[in-house]
C-alpha positions as CSV (number, residue, x, y, z in Angstrom):
1,X,122.6,-135.0,-43.8
2,X,126.3,-135.9,-44.5
3,X,125.4,-136.9,-48.1
4,X,124.0,-133.4,-48.8
5,X,127.1,-131.7,-47.5
6,X,129.5,-133.9,-49.6
7,X,127.3,-133.5,-52.7
8,X,127.2,-129.7,-52.2
9,X,131.0,-129.5,-51.7
10,X,131.5,-131.6,-54.9
11,X,129.2,-129.3,-56.9
12,X,130.9,-126.2,-55.5
13,X,134.4,-127.5,-56.2
14,X,133.4,-128.5,-59.7
15,X,132.0,-125.0,-60.3
16,X,135.4,-123.5,-59.2
17,X,137.3,-125.9,-61.5
18,X,135.0,-125.1,-64.4
19,X,135.6,-121.4,-63.9
20,X,139.3,-121.9,-64.2
21,X,138.9,-124.1,-67.3
22,X,136.7,-121.5,-68.8
23,X,139.2,-118.8,-68.3
24,X,141.9,-120.9,-69.9
25,X,139.6,-121.3,-72.9
26,X,139.1,-117.5,-73.1
27,X,135.6,-117.5,-71.7
28,X,134.0,-115.6,-68.8
29,X,134.9,-117.0,-65.5
30,X,131.9,-115.7,-63.6
31,X,129.4,-116.9,-66.3
32,X,130.7,-120.4,-66.4
33,X,130.9,-120.6,-62.6
34,X,127.2,-119.7,-62.3
35,X,126.3,-122.0,-65.2
36,X,128.3,-124.8,-63.5
37,X,126.3,-124.3,-60.3
38,X,123.2,-125.2,-62.2
39,X,124.3,-127.8,-64.7
40,X,127.4,-129.2,-63.0
41,X,129.2,-132.0,-65.0
42,X,127.3,-131.0,-68.2
43,X,129.0,-127.6,-68.1
44,X,132.3,-129.3,-67.6
45,X,131.8,-131.4,-70.8
46,X,130.8,-128.2,-72.7
47,X,133.9,-126.3,-71.6
48,X,136.1,-129.2,-72.6
49,X,134.5,-130.0,-75.9
50,X,133.8,-126.5,-77.3
51,X,136.5,-124.8,-79.2
52,X,138.1,-121.7,-77.9
53,X,136.3,-118.6,-79.3
54,X,138.1,-116.1,-81.4
55,X,138.5,-113.2,-79.1
56,X,140.3,-109.9,-79.5
57,X,141.7,-110.0,-75.9
58,X,144.6,-112.0,-74.8
59,X,144.4,-114.5,-71.9
60,X,147.0,-114.8,-69.2
61,X,148.4,-118.0,-70.7
62,X,148.8,-116.4,-74.1
63,X,150.6,-113.4,-72.6
64,X,152.9,-115.7,-70.6
65,X,153.8,-117.8,-73.7
66,X,154.5,-114.7,-75.8
67,X,156.8,-113.2,-73.1
68,X,158.6,-116.5,-72.6
69,X,159.2,-116.7,-76.4
70,X,160.7,-113.2,-76.5
71,X,162.9,-114.0,-73.5
72,X,164.3,-117.1,-75.2
73,X,164.8,-115.3,-78.5
74,X,166.7,-112.6,-76.7
75,X,168.9,-115.1,-75.0
76,X,169.6,-116.9,-78.2
77,X,170.6,-113.6,-79.9
78,X,173.0,-112.9,-77.0
79,X,174.6,-116.3,-77.3
80,X,175.0,-116.2,-81.0
81,X,176.5,-112.7,-80.8
82,X,179.0,-113.8,-78.2
83,X,180.0,-116.8,-80.2
84,X,180.8,-114.8,-83.4
85,X,183.2,-112.4,-81.6
């Protein structure tokens, strides 16, 4: 009985990890979670190997990187403006 519990916990944990990976790749979190419950490690390999789809919406990571770049550019402009005075 203990083997079934640990196998089930592994499969469920893998499905959660795959959902997070799928979101980072710009894919549906729920769809890949459900797909991972059925196919497990095969779904993991597909998420890792397949390229990110061209999507019109922005992921959280993209938005964070864009805002970080703006912030750094603003700081650089302030520093360069202060140095020229």
